[in-house]
N, CA, C, O and CB atoms as a CASP TS submission, in Angstrom:
PFRMAT TS
TARGET T0000
AUTHOR 0000-0000-0000
METHOD Language model
MODEL 1
PARENT N/A
ATOM      1  N   MET     1       1.176  43.512  33.623  1.00  0.00           N
ATOM      2  CA  MET     1       1.981  42.489  32.983  1.00  0.00           C
ATOM      3  C   MET     1       1.755  41.135  33.645  1.00  0.00           C
ATOM      4  O   MET     1       1.770  40.106  32.969  1.00  0.00           O
ATOM      5  CB  MET     1       3.459  42.867  33.033  1.00  0.00           C
ATOM      6  N   ASN     2       1.550  41.125  34.940  1.00  0.00           N
ATOM      7  CA  ASN     2       1.329  39.883  35.673  1.00  0.00           C
ATOM      8  C   ASN     2       0.012  39.228  35.250  1.00  0.00           C
ATOM      9  O   ASN     2      -0.066  38.003  35.150  1.00  0.00           O
ATOM     10  CB  ASN     2       1.330  40.149  37.188  1.00  0.00           C
ATOM     11  N   THR     3      -1.008  40.025  35.005  1.00  0.00           N
ATOM     12  CA  THR     3      -2.302  39.491  34.574  1.00  0.00           C
ATOM     13  C   THR     3      -2.181  38.859  33.193  1.00  0.00           C
ATOM     14  O   THR     3      -2.777  37.815  32.929  1.00  0.00           O
ATOM     15  CB  THR     3      -3.373  40.601  34.562  1.00  0.00           C
ATOM     16  N   LEU     4      -1.422  39.481  32.326  1.00  0.00           N
ATOM     17  CA  LEU     4      -1.223  38.939  30.992  1.00  0.00           C
ATOM     18  C   LEU     4      -0.528  37.578  31.054  1.00  0.00           C
ATOM     19  O   LEU     4      -0.918  36.658  30.335  1.00  0.00           O
ATOM     20  CB  LEU     4      -0.408  39.915  30.139  1.00  0.00           C
ATOM     21  N   MET     5       0.463  37.439  31.873  1.00  0.00           N
ATOM     22  CA  MET     5       1.168  36.159  32.005  1.00  0.00           C
ATOM     23  C   MET     5       0.267  35.098  32.624  1.00  0.00           C
ATOM     24  O   MET     5       0.308  33.938  32.215  1.00  0.00           O
ATOM     25  CB  MET     5       2.436  36.329  32.853  1.00  0.00           C
ATOM     26  N   ASP     6      -0.546  35.484  33.607  1.00  0.00           N
ATOM     27  CA  ASP     6      -1.476  34.529  34.215  1.00  0.00           C
ATOM     28  C   ASP     6      -2.481  34.014  33.184  1.00  0.00           C
ATOM     29  O   ASP     6      -2.790  32.823  33.141  1.00  0.00           O
ATOM     30  CB  ASP     6      -2.218  35.181  35.397  1.00  0.00           C
ATOM     31  N   ASN     7      -2.982  34.927  32.360  1.00  0.00           N
ATOM     32  CA  ASN     7      -3.927  34.516  31.317  1.00  0.00           C
ATOM     33  C   ASN     7      -3.260  33.601  30.299  1.00  0.00           C
ATOM     34  O   ASN     7      -3.861  32.622  29.857  1.00  0.00           O
ATOM     35  CB  ASN     7      -4.513  35.745  30.611  1.00  0.00           C
ATOM     36  N   LEU     8      -2.022  33.911  29.925  1.00  0.00           N
ATOM     37  CA  LEU     8      -1.302  33.092  28.960  1.00  0.00           C
ATOM     38  C   LEU     8      -1.029  31.696  29.518  1.00  0.00           C
ATOM     39  O   LEU     8      -1.190  30.698  28.815  1.00  0.00           O
ATOM     40  CB  LEU     8       0.011  33.768  28.566  1.00  0.00           C
ATOM     41  N   VAL     9      -0.619  31.630  30.775  1.00  0.00           N
ATOM     42  CA  VAL     9      -0.364  30.326  31.401  1.00  0.00           C
ATOM     43  C   VAL     9      -1.654  29.527  31.508  1.00  0.00           C
ATOM     44  O   VAL     9      -1.651  28.320  31.268  1.00  0.00           O
ATOM     45  CB  VAL     9       0.268  30.503  32.799  1.00  0.00           C
ATOM     46  N   GLY    10      -2.751  30.176  31.862  1.00  0.00           N
ATOM     47  CA  GLY    10      -4.043  29.493  31.945  1.00  0.00           C
ATOM     48  C   GLY    10      -4.491  28.972  30.593  1.00  0.00           C
ATOM     49  O   GLY    10      -4.988  27.851  30.487  1.00  0.00           O
ATOM     50  N   LEU    11      -4.316  29.784  29.558  1.00  0.00           N
ATOM     51  CA  LEU    11      -4.699  29.373  28.215  1.00  0.00           C
ATOM     52  C   LEU    11      -3.856  28.189  27.753  1.00  0.00           C
ATOM     53  O   LEU    11      -4.396  27.229  27.202  1.00  0.00           O
ATOM     54  CB  LEU    11      -4.555  30.543  27.236  1.00  0.00           C
ATOM     55  N   LEU    12      -2.564  28.238  27.965  1.00  0.00           N
ATOM     56  CA  LEU    12      -1.697  27.134  27.568  1.00  0.00           C
ATOM     57  C   LEU    12      -2.004  25.870  28.364  1.00  0.00           C
ATOM     58  O   LEU    12      -1.904  24.767  27.827  1.00  0.00           O
ATOM     59  CB  LEU    12      -0.233  27.521  27.749  1.00  0.00           C
ATOM     60  N   THR    13      -2.371  26.010  29.617  1.00  0.00           N
ATOM     61  CA  THR    13      -2.742  24.854  30.426  1.00  0.00           C
ATOM     62  C   THR    13      -3.999  24.189  29.881  1.00  0.00           C
ATOM     63  O   THR    13      -4.055  22.965  29.760  1.00  0.00           O
ATOM     64  CB  THR    13      -2.955  25.269  31.882  1.00  0.00           C
ATOM     65  N   VAL    14      -4.996  24.984  29.556  1.00  0.00           N
ATOM     66  CA  VAL    14      -6.245  24.443  29.000  1.00  0.00           C
ATOM     67  C   VAL    14      -5.986  23.774  27.653  1.00  0.00           C
ATOM     68  O   VAL    14      -6.514  22.693  27.389  1.00  0.00           O
ATOM     69  CB  VAL    14      -7.304  25.562  28.845  1.00  0.00           C
ATOM     70  N   LEU    15      -5.185  24.396  26.804  1.00  0.00           N
ATOM     71  CA  LEU    15      -4.872  23.793  25.510  1.00  0.00           C
ATOM     72  C   LEU    15      -4.072  22.505  25.675  1.00  0.00           C
ATOM     73  O   LEU    15      -4.277  21.551  24.925  1.00  0.00           O
ATOM     74  CB  LEU    15      -4.097  24.780  24.641  1.00  0.00           C
ATOM     75  N   GLY    16      -3.173  22.468  26.639  1.00  0.00           N
ATOM     76  CA  GLY    16      -2.407  21.249  26.896  1.00  0.00           C
ATOM     77  C   GLY    16      -3.288  20.109  27.371  1.00  0.00           C
ATOM     78  O   GLY    16      -3.132  18.973  26.923  1.00  0.00           O
ATOM     79  N   ILE    17      -4.208  20.400  28.269  1.00  0.00           N
ATOM     80  CA  ILE    17      -5.129  19.371  28.763  1.00  0.00           C
ATOM     81  C   ILE    17      -6.023  18.883  27.622  1.00  0.00           C
ATOM     82  O   ILE    17      -6.284  17.686  27.503  1.00  0.00           O
ATOM     83  CB  ILE    17      -5.993  19.920  29.933  1.00  0.00           C
ATOM     84  N   PHE    18      -6.492  19.816  26.782  1.00  0.00           N
ATOM     85  CA  PHE    18      -7.307  19.428  25.637  1.00  0.00           C
ATOM     86  C   PHE    18      -6.530  18.515  24.695  1.00  0.00           C
ATOM     87  O   PHE    18      -7.072  17.529  24.194  1.00  0.00           O
ATOM     88  CB  PHE    18      -7.794  20.668  24.886  1.00  0.00           C
ATOM     89  N   ALA    19      -5.272  18.837  24.455  1.00  0.00           N
ATOM     90  CA  ALA    19      -4.453  18.008  23.565  1.00  0.00           C
ATOM     91  C   ALA    19      -4.260  16.614  24.144  1.00  0.00           C
ATOM     92  O   ALA    19      -4.312  15.629  23.407  1.00  0.00           O
ATOM     93  CB  ALA    19      -3.090  18.667  23.318  1.00  0.00           C
ATOM     94  N   VAL    20      -4.039  16.515  25.451  1.00  0.00           N
ATOM     95  CA  VAL    20      -3.851  15.208  26.086  1.00  0.00           C
ATOM     96  C   VAL    20      -5.133  14.380  26.006  1.00  0.00           C
ATOM     97  O   VAL    20      -5.074  13.165  25.816  1.00  0.00           O
ATOM     98  CB  VAL    20      -3.420  15.378  27.556  1.00  0.00           C
ATOM     99  N   VAL    21      -6.272  15.021  26.148  1.00  0.00           N
ATOM    100  CA  VAL    21      -7.545  14.297  26.096  1.00  0.00           C
ATOM    101  C   VAL    21      -7.887  13.902  24.664  1.00  0.00           C
ATOM    102  O   VAL    21      -8.407  12.809  24.438  1.00  0.00           O
ATOM    103  CB  VAL    21      -8.676  15.153  26.692  1.00  0.00           C
ATOM    104  N   ALA    22      -7.605  14.766  23.697  1.00  0.00           N
ATOM    105  CA  ALA    22      -8.000  14.509  22.314  1.00  0.00           C
ATOM    106  C   ALA    22      -7.020  13.599  21.583  1.00  0.00           C
ATOM    107  O   ALA    22      -7.406  12.989  20.585  1.00  0.00           O
ATOM    108  CB  ALA    22      -8.130  15.813  21.569  1.00  0.00           C
ATOM    109  N   PHE    23      -5.785  13.479  22.025  1.00  0.00           N
ATOM    110  CA  PHE    23      -4.761  12.718  21.305  1.00  0.00           C
ATOM    111  C   PHE    23      -5.143  11.259  21.067  1.00  0.00           C
ATOM    112  O   PHE    23      -5.024  10.805  19.929  1.00  0.00           O
ATOM    113  CB  PHE    23      -3.465  12.772  22.064  1.00  0.00           C
ATOM    114  N   PRO    24      -5.596  10.491  22.069  1.00  0.00           N
ATOM    115  CA  PRO    24      -5.957   9.094  21.799  1.00  0.00           C
ATOM    116  C   PRO    24      -7.075   8.952  20.768  1.00  0.00           C
ATOM    117  O   PRO    24      -7.066   8.023  19.960  1.00  0.00           O
ATOM    118  CB  PRO    24      -6.374   8.418  23.085  1.00  0.00           C
ATOM    119  N   SER    25      -8.019   9.857  20.797  1.00  0.00           N
ATOM    120  CA  SER    25      -9.102   9.805  19.831  1.00  0.00           C
ATOM    121  C   SER    25      -8.586  10.061  18.413  1.00  0.00           C
ATOM    122  O   SER    25      -9.006   9.389  17.472  1.00  0.00           O
ATOM    123  CB  SER    25     -10.183  10.823  20.194  1.00  0.00           C
ATOM    124  N   LEU    26      -7.699  11.006  18.258  1.00  0.00           N
ATOM    125  CA  LEU    26      -7.149  11.312  16.941  1.00  0.00           C
ATOM    126  C   LEU    26      -6.280  10.176  16.417  1.00  0.00           C
ATOM    127  O   LEU    26      -6.276   9.902  15.217  1.00  0.00           O
ATOM    128  CB  LEU    26      -6.341  12.599  16.995  1.00  0.00           C
ATOM    129  N   VAL    27      -5.547   9.515  17.300  1.00  0.00           N
ATOM    130  CA  VAL    27      -4.738   8.368  16.895  1.00  0.00           C
ATOM    131  C   VAL    27      -5.659   7.229  16.438  1.00  0.00           C
ATOM    132  O   VAL    27      -5.387   6.583  15.426  1.00  0.00           O
ATOM    133  CB  VAL    27      -3.817   7.900  18.064  1.00  0.00           C
ATOM    134  N   GLY    28      -6.730   6.984  17.168  1.00  0.00           N
ATOM    135  CA  GLY    28      -7.692   5.947  16.781  1.00  0.00           C
ATOM    136  C   GLY    28      -8.360   6.262  15.458  1.00  0.00           C
ATOM    137  O   GLY    28      -8.576   5.366  14.642  1.00  0.00           O
ATOM    138  N   LEU    29      -8.688   7.518  15.237  1.00  0.00           N
ATOM    139  CA  LEU    29      -9.299   7.917  13.974  1.00  0.00           C
ATOM    140  C   LEU    29      -8.342   7.685  12.811  1.00  0.00           C
ATOM    141  O   LEU    29      -8.753   7.194  11.760  1.00  0.00           O
ATOM    142  CB  LEU    29      -9.723   9.389  14.025  1.00  0.00           C
ATOM    143  N   ALA    30      -7.084   8.029  12.987  1.00  0.00           N
ATOM    144  CA  ALA    30      -6.093   7.805  11.929  1.00  0.00           C
ATOM    145  C   ALA    30      -5.937   6.315  11.647  1.00  0.00           C
ATOM    146  O   ALA    30      -5.797   5.915  10.491  1.00  0.00           O
ATOM    147  CB  ALA    30      -4.732   8.417  12.320  1.00  0.00           C
ATOM    148  N   HIS    31      -5.960   5.492  12.693  1.00  0.00           N
ATOM    149  CA  HIS    31      -5.847   4.041  12.519  1.00  0.00           C
ATOM    150  C   HIS    31      -7.044   3.498  11.750  1.00  0.00           C
ATOM    151  O   HIS    31      -6.874   2.681  10.845  1.00  0.00           O
ATOM    152  CB  HIS    31      -5.731   3.338  13.885  1.00  0.00           C
ATOM    153  N   GLU    32      -8.239   3.933  12.091  1.00  0.00           N
ATOM    154  CA  GLU    32      -9.444   3.480  11.414  1.00  0.00           C
ATOM    155  C   GLU    32      -9.436   3.876   9.934  1.00  0.00           C
ATOM    156  O   GLU    32      -9.846   3.091   9.080  1.00  0.00           O
ATOM    157  CB  GLU    32     -10.681   4.050  12.105  1.00  0.00           C
ATOM    158  N   ARG    33      -8.970   5.089   9.632  1.00  0.00           N
ATOM    159  CA  ARG    33      -8.910   5.519   8.237  1.00  0.00           C
ATOM    160  C   ARG    33      -7.915   4.682   7.447  1.00  0.00           C
ATOM    161  O   ARG    33      -8.156   4.368   6.281  1.00  0.00           O
ATOM    162  CB  ARG    33      -8.535   6.997   8.151  1.00  0.00           C
ATOM    163  N   ARG    34      -6.784   4.313   8.079  1.00  0.00           N
ATOM    164  CA  ARG    34      -5.798   3.486   7.392  1.00  0.00           C
ATOM    165  C   ARG    34      -6.368   2.103   7.111  1.00  0.00           C
ATOM    166  O   ARG    34      -6.165   1.560   6.025  1.00  0.00           O
ATOM    167  CB  ARG    34      -4.512   3.373   8.224  1.00  0.00           C
ATOM    168  N   VAL    35      -7.078   1.529   8.074  1.00  0.00           N
ATOM    169  CA  VAL    35      -7.692   0.216   7.883  1.00  0.00           C
ATOM    170  C   VAL    35      -8.748   0.283   6.789  1.00  0.00           C
ATOM    171  O   VAL    35      -8.847  -0.632   5.972  1.00  0.00           O
ATOM    172  CB  VAL    35      -8.314  -0.292   9.198  1.00  0.00           C
ATOM    173  N   ASP    36      -9.539   1.352   6.761  1.00  0.00           N
ATOM    174  CA  ASP    36     -10.545   1.506   5.717  1.00  0.00           C
ATOM    175  C   ASP    36      -9.908   1.579   4.336  1.00  0.00           C
ATOM    176  O   ASP    36     -10.421   0.984   3.388  1.00  0.00           O
ATOM    177  CB  ASP    36     -11.382   2.750   5.970  1.00  0.00           C
ATOM    178  N   ARG    37      -8.800   2.300   4.209  1.00  0.00           N
ATOM    179  CA  ARG    37      -8.105   2.376   2.923  1.00  0.00           C
ATOM    180  C   ARG    37      -7.587   1.013   2.500  1.00  0.00           C
ATOM    181  O   ARG    37      -7.664   0.654   1.325  1.00  0.00           O
ATOM    182  CB  ARG    37      -6.949   3.373   2.996  1.00  0.00           C
ATOM    183  N   GLN    38      -7.059   0.252   3.452  1.00  0.00           N
ATOM    184  CA  GLN    38      -6.548  -1.080   3.133  1.00  0.00           C
ATOM    185  C   GLN    38      -7.682  -2.004   2.700  1.00  0.00           C
ATOM    186  O   GLN    38      -7.523  -2.770   1.749  1.00  0.00           O
ATOM    187  CB  GLN    38      -5.808  -1.677   4.341  1.00  0.00           C
ATOM    188  N   LEU    39      -8.814  -1.944   3.378  1.00  0.00           N
ATOM    189  CA  LEU    39      -9.955  -2.785   3.010  1.00  0.00           C
ATOM    190  C   LEU    39     -10.489  -2.417   1.635  1.00  0.00           C
ATOM    191  O   LEU    39     -10.837  -3.301   0.853  1.00  0.00           O
ATOM    192  CB  LEU    39     -11.067  -2.662   4.050  1.00  0.00           C
ATOM    193  N   ARG    40     -10.558  -1.110   1.324  1.00  0.00           N
ATOM    194  CA  ARG    40     -11.010  -0.703   0.004  1.00  0.00           C
ATOM    195  C   ARG    40     -10.066  -1.190  -1.084  1.00  0.00           C
ATOM    196  O   ARG    40     -10.511  -1.584  -2.162  1.00  0.00           O
ATOM    197  CB  ARG    40     -11.144   0.802  -0.062  1.00  0.00           C
ATOM    198  N   ALA    41      -8.762  -1.165  -0.807  1.00  0.00           N
ATOM    199  CA  ALA    41      -7.790  -1.629  -1.799  1.00  0.00           C
ATOM    200  C   ALA    41      -7.945  -3.124  -2.048  1.00  0.00           C
ATOM    201  O   ALA    41      -7.869  -3.574  -3.191  1.00  0.00           O
ATOM    202  CB  ALA    41      -6.357  -1.315  -1.340  1.00  0.00           C
ATOM    203  N   VAL    42      -8.161  -3.894  -0.990  1.00  0.00           N
ATOM    204  CA  VAL    42      -8.352  -5.339  -1.149  1.00  0.00           C
ATOM    205  C   VAL    42      -9.641  -5.622  -1.904  1.00  0.00           C
ATOM    206  O   VAL    42      -9.664  -6.484  -2.783  1.00  0.00           O
ATOM    207  CB  VAL    42      -8.374  -6.041   0.223  1.00  0.00           C
ATOM    208  N   ARG    43     -10.703  -4.917  -1.579  1.00  0.00           N
ATOM    209  CA  ARG    43     -11.971  -5.119  -2.263  1.00  0.00           C
ATOM    210  C   ARG    43     -11.846  -4.772  -3.748  1.00  0.00           C
ATOM    211  O   ARG    43     -12.388  -5.481  -4.596  1.00  0.00           O
ATOM    212  CB  ARG    43     -13.072  -4.274  -1.608  1.00  0.00           C
ATOM    213  N   ALA    44     -11.144  -3.702  -4.064  1.00  0.00           N
ATOM    214  CA  ALA    44     -10.963  -3.312  -5.460  1.00  0.00           C
ATOM    215  C   ALA    44     -10.126  -4.337  -6.204  1.00  0.00           C
ATOM    216  O   ALA    44     -10.395  -4.618  -7.372  1.00  0.00           O
ATOM    217  CB  ALA    44     -10.310  -1.934  -5.553  1.00  0.00           C
ATOM    218  N   SER    45      -9.121  -4.899  -5.557  1.00  0.00           N
ATOM    219  CA  SER    45      -8.286  -5.891  -6.232  1.00  0.00           C
ATOM    220  C   SER    45      -9.038  -7.200  -6.446  1.00  0.00           C
ATOM    221  O   SER    45      -8.755  -7.918  -7.405  1.00  0.00           O
ATOM    222  CB  SER    45      -7.013  -6.146  -5.429  1.00  0.00           C
ATOM    223  N   ARG    46      -9.973  -7.519  -5.587  1.00  0.00           N
ATOM    224  CA  ARG    46     -10.756  -8.746  -5.752  1.00  0.00           C
ATOM    225  C   ARG    46     -11.843  -8.589  -6.808  1.00  0.00           C
ATOM    226  O   ARG    46     -12.244  -9.572  -7.432  1.00  0.00           O
ATOM    227  CB  ARG    46     -11.382  -9.151  -4.427  1.00  0.00           C
ATOM    228  N   GLU    47     -12.322  -7.374  -7.014  1.00  0.00           N
ATOM    229  CA  GLU    47     -13.366  -7.156  -8.012  1.00  0.00           C
ATOM    230  C   GLU    47     -12.822  -7.260  -9.423  1.00  0.00           C
ATOM    231  O   GLU    47     -13.562  -7.625 -10.337  1.00  0.00           O
ATOM    232  CB  GLU    47     -14.014  -5.800  -7.811  1.00  0.00           C
ATOM    233  N   GLN    48     -11.552  -6.951  -9.626  1.00  0.00           N
ATOM    234  CA  GLN    48     -10.949  -7.045 -10.948  1.00  0.00           C
ATOM    235  C   GLN    48     -10.383  -8.440 -11.139  1.00  0.00           C
ATOM    236  O   GLN    48      -9.655  -8.927 -10.274  1.00  0.00           O
ATOM    237  CB  GLN    48      -9.849  -5.975 -11.137  1.00  0.00           C
ATOM    238  N   PRO    49     -10.702  -9.103 -12.261  1.00  0.00           N
ATOM    239  CA  PRO    49     -10.139 -10.441 -12.480  1.00  0.00           C
ATOM    240  C   PRO    49      -8.630 -10.346 -12.669  1.00  0.00           C
ATOM    241  O   PRO    49      -8.140  -9.525 -13.444  1.00  0.00           O
ATOM    242  CB  PRO    49     -10.794 -11.123 -13.710  1.00  0.00           C
ATOM    243  N   SER    50      -7.897 -11.200 -11.949  1.00  0.00           N
ATOM    244  CA  SER    50      -6.442 -11.135 -11.996  1.00  0.00           C
ATOM    245  C   SER    50      -5.862 -11.956 -13.135  1.00  0.00           C
ATOM    246  O   SER    50      -4.768 -11.652 -13.609  1.00  0.00           O
ATOM    247  CB  SER    50      -5.864 -11.605 -10.690  1.00  0.00           C
ATOM    248  N   ASN    51      -6.585 -13.015 -13.600  1.00  0.00           N
ATOM    249  CA  ASN    51      -6.089 -13.801 -14.728  1.00  0.00           C
ATOM    250  C   ASN    51      -7.270 -14.293 -15.572  1.00  0.00           C
ATOM    251  O   ASN    51      -8.425 -14.002 -15.258  1.00  0.00           O
ATOM    252  CB  ASN    51      -5.230 -15.002 -14.229  1.00  0.00           C
ATOM    253  N   ALA    52      -6.979 -15.033 -16.635  1.00  0.00           N
ATOM    254  CA  ALA    52      -8.014 -15.445 -17.589  1.00  0.00           C
ATOM    255  C   ALA    52      -8.991 -16.438 -16.976  1.00  0.00           C
ATOM    256  O   ALA    52     -10.161 -16.439 -17.361  1.00  0.00           O
ATOM    257  CB  ALA    52      -7.376 -16.056 -18.825  1.00  0.00           C
ATOM    258  N   SER    53      -8.568 -17.278 -16.045  1.00  0.00           N
ATOM    259  CA  SER    53      -9.465 -18.280 -15.473  1.00  0.00           C
ATOM    260  C   SER    53     -10.589 -17.635 -14.675  1.00  0.00           C
ATOM    261  O   SER    53     -11.686 -18.189 -14.599  1.00  0.00           O
ATOM    262  CB  SER    53      -8.686 -19.239 -14.586  1.00  0.00           C
ATOM    263  N   ASP    54     -10.330 -16.459 -14.072  1.00  0.00           N
ATOM    264  CA  ASP    54     -11.389 -15.765 -13.347  1.00  0.00           C
ATOM    265  C   ASP    54     -12.437 -15.202 -14.293  1.00  0.00           C
ATOM    266  O   ASP    54     -13.612 -15.115 -13.937  1.00  0.00           O
ATOM    267  CB  ASP    54     -10.804 -14.648 -12.501  1.00  0.00           C
ATOM    268  N   ALA    55     -12.022 -14.820 -15.496  1.00  0.00           N
ATOM    269  CA  ALA    55     -12.939 -14.205 -16.441  1.00  0.00           C
ATOM    270  C   ALA    55     -13.824 -15.241 -17.133  1.00  0.00           C
ATOM    271  O   ALA    55     -14.881 -14.882 -17.651  1.00  0.00           O
ATOM    272  CB  ALA    55     -12.162 -13.415 -17.475  1.00  0.00           C
ATOM    273  N   GLU    56     -13.425 -16.518 -17.156  1.00  0.00           N
ATOM    274  CA  GLU    56     -14.184 -17.543 -17.865  1.00  0.00           C
ATOM    275  C   GLU    56     -15.468 -17.924 -17.149  1.00  0.00           C
ATOM    276  O   GLU    56     -16.535 -17.932 -17.764  1.00  0.00           O
ATOM    277  CB  GLU    56     -13.336 -18.766 -18.057  1.00  0.00           C
ATOM    278  N   GLY    57     -15.389 -18.237 -15.883  1.00  0.00           N
ATOM    279  CA  GLY    57     -16.548 -18.721 -15.158  1.00  0.00           C
ATOM    280  C   GLY    57     -17.263 -17.612 -14.413  1.00  0.00           C
ATOM    281  O   GLY    57     -16.727 -16.519 -14.226  1.00  0.00           O
ATOM    282  N   PRO    58     -18.494 -17.913 -13.986  1.00  0.00           N
ATOM    283  CA  PRO    58     -19.221 -16.903 -13.224  1.00  0.00           C
ATOM    284  C   PRO    58     -18.600 -16.758 -11.831  1.00  0.00           C
ATOM    285  O   PRO    58     -18.080 -17.709 -11.248  1.00  0.00           O
ATOM    286  CB  PRO    58     -20.725 -17.273 -13.119  1.00  0.00           C
ATOM    287  N   THR    59     -18.678 -15.566 -11.346  1.00  0.00           N
ATOM    288  CA  THR    59     -18.131 -15.324 -10.010  1.00  0.00           C
ATOM    289  C   THR    59     -19.161 -15.731  -8.974  1.00  0.00           C
ATOM    290  O   THR    59     -20.364 -15.570  -9.176  1.00  0.00           O
ATOM    291  CB  THR    59     -17.727 -13.835  -9.827  1.00  0.00           C
ATOM    292  N   ARG    60     -18.681 -16.252  -7.880  1.00  0.00           N
ATOM    293  CA  ARG    60     -19.553 -16.664  -6.799  1.00  0.00           C
ATOM    294  C   ARG    60     -19.511 -15.635  -5.698  1.00  0.00           C
ATOM    295  O   ARG    60     -18.443 -15.257  -5.216  1.00  0.00           O
ATOM    296  CB  ARG    60     -19.159 -18.041  -6.267  1.00  0.00           C
ATOM    297  N   SER    61     -20.658 -15.197  -5.315  1.00  0.00           N
ATOM    298  CA  SER    61     -20.740 -14.220  -4.250  1.00  0.00           C
ATOM    299  C   SER    61     -21.190 -14.922  -2.978  1.00  0.00           C
ATOM    300  O   SER    61     -22.225 -15.588  -2.957  1.00  0.00           O
ATOM    301  CB  SER    61     -21.705 -13.066  -4.622  1.00  0.00           C
ATOM    302  N   HIS    62     -20.417 -14.769  -1.937  1.00  0.00           N
ATOM    303  CA  HIS    62     -20.771 -15.358  -0.640  1.00  0.00           C
ATOM    304  C   HIS    62     -21.346 -14.271   0.242  1.00  0.00           C
ATOM    305  O   HIS    62     -20.691 -13.265   0.517  1.00  0.00           O
ATOM    306  CB  HIS    62     -19.536 -16.029   0.042  1.00  0.00           C
ATOM    307  N   ALA    63     -22.556 -14.477   0.677  1.00  0.00           N
ATOM    308  CA  ALA    63     -23.186 -13.536   1.583  1.00  0.00           C
ATOM    309  C   ALA    63     -23.404 -14.246   2.910  1.00  0.00           C
ATOM    310  O   ALA    63     -24.196 -15.183   3.001  1.00  0.00           O
ATOM    311  CB  ALA    63     -24.530 -12.990   1.001  1.00  0.00           C
ATOM    312  N   PHE    64     -22.708 -13.801   3.919  1.00  0.00           N
ATOM    313  CA  PHE    64     -22.844 -14.384   5.245  1.00  0.00           C
ATOM    314  C   PHE    64     -23.547 -13.399   6.148  1.00  0.00           C
ATOM    315  O   PHE    64     -23.207 -12.216   6.183  1.00  0.00           O
ATOM    316  CB  PHE    64     -21.473 -14.777   5.826  1.00  0.00           C
ATOM    317  N   VAL    65     -24.527 -13.891   6.877  1.00  0.00           N
ATOM    318  CA  VAL    65     -25.232 -13.076   7.829  1.00  0.00           C
ATOM    319  C   VAL    65     -25.031 -13.703   9.193  1.00  0.00           C
ATOM    320  O   VAL    65     -25.353 -14.871   9.411  1.00  0.00           O
ATOM    321  CB  VAL    65     -26.737 -12.947   7.471  1.00  0.00           C
ATOM    322  N   THR    66     -24.499 -12.919  10.098  1.00  0.00           N
ATOM    323  CA  THR    66     -24.252 -13.416  11.449  1.00  0.00           C
ATOM    324  C   THR    66     -25.265 -12.769  12.382  1.00  0.00           C
ATOM    325  O   THR    66     -25.409 -11.547  12.422  1.00  0.00           O
ATOM    326  CB  THR    66     -22.784 -13.118  11.912  1.00  0.00           C
ATOM    327  N   THR    67     -25.958 -13.611  13.127  1.00  0.00           N
ATOM    328  CA  THR    67     -26.910 -13.071  14.099  1.00  0.00           C
ATOM    329  C   THR    67     -26.606 -13.664  15.459  1.00  0.00           C
ATOM    330  O   THR    67     -26.080 -14.771  15.574  1.00  0.00           O
ATOM    331  CB  THR    67     -28.379 -13.372  13.682  1.00  0.00           C
ATOM    332  N   THR    68     -26.940 -12.922  16.462  1.00  0.00           N
ATOM    333  CA  THR    68     -26.765 -13.377  17.843  1.00  0.00           C
ATOM    334  C   THR    68     -28.100 -13.216  18.553  1.00  0.00           C
ATOM    335  O   THR    68     -28.706 -12.145  18.528  1.00  0.00           O
ATOM    336  CB  THR    68     -25.627 -12.577  18.581  1.00  0.00           C
ATOM    337  N   VAL    69     -28.543 -14.276  19.175  1.00  0.00           N
ATOM    338  CA  VAL    69     -29.800 -14.237  19.898  1.00  0.00           C
ATOM    339  C   VAL    69     -29.471 -14.263  21.389  1.00  0.00           C
ATOM    340  O   VAL    69     -28.812 -15.181  21.876  1.00  0.00           O
ATOM    341  CB  VAL    69     -30.737 -15.431  19.490  1.00  0.00           C
ATOM    342  N   THR    70     -29.931 -13.265  22.086  1.00  0.00           N
ATOM    343  CA  THR    70     -29.698 -13.180  23.524  1.00  0.00           C
ATOM    344  C   THR    70     -31.036 -13.108  24.222  1.00  0.00           C
ATOM    345  O   THR    70     -31.884 -12.288  23.870  1.00  0.00           O
ATOM    346  CB  THR    70     -28.817 -11.956  23.888  1.00  0.00           C
ATOM    347  N   VAL    71     -31.228 -13.961  25.207  1.00  0.00           N
ATOM    348  CA  VAL    71     -32.462 -13.956  25.981  1.00  0.00           C
ATOM    349  C   VAL    71     -32.284 -13.035  27.159  1.00  0.00           C
ATOM    350  O   VAL    71     -31.382 -13.211  27.978  1.00  0.00           O
ATOM    351  CB  VAL    71     -32.846 -15.378  26.448  1.00  0.00           C
ATOM    352  N   HIS    72     -33.157 -12.049  27.236  1.00  0.00           N
ATOM    353  CA  HIS    72     -33.116 -11.122  28.359  1.00  0.00           C
ATOM    354  C   HIS    72     -34.207 -11.496  29.342  1.00  0.00           C
ATOM    355  O   HIS    72     -35.329 -11.820  28.951  1.00  0.00           O
ATOM    356  CB  HIS    72     -33.281  -9.655  27.884  1.00  0.00           C
ATOM    357  N   SER    73     -33.875 -11.451  30.604  1.00  0.00           N
ATOM    358  CA  SER    73     -34.888 -11.802  31.607  1.00  0.00           C
ATOM    359  C   SER    73     -35.634 -10.588  32.101  1.00  0.00           C
ATOM    360  O   SER    73     -36.520 -10.709  32.947  1.00  0.00           O
ATOM    361  CB  SER    73     -34.250 -12.515  32.780  1.00  0.00           C
TER
END
């Protein structure tokens, strides 16, 4: 009976440590998914014309490319 309890305590300890290590990663993943959903919703709302003035003229697409040049020695 003592061996069974030792194994159970060891297993619960390992699972507890795993949960403590994995928790921040899972919270970050949930945050990233929420931000992605919000960005998709904004993009979808911008693609649909909201009033008649948007439908009359051509839409302008802005494409910005950001580059960084770093000199390595």
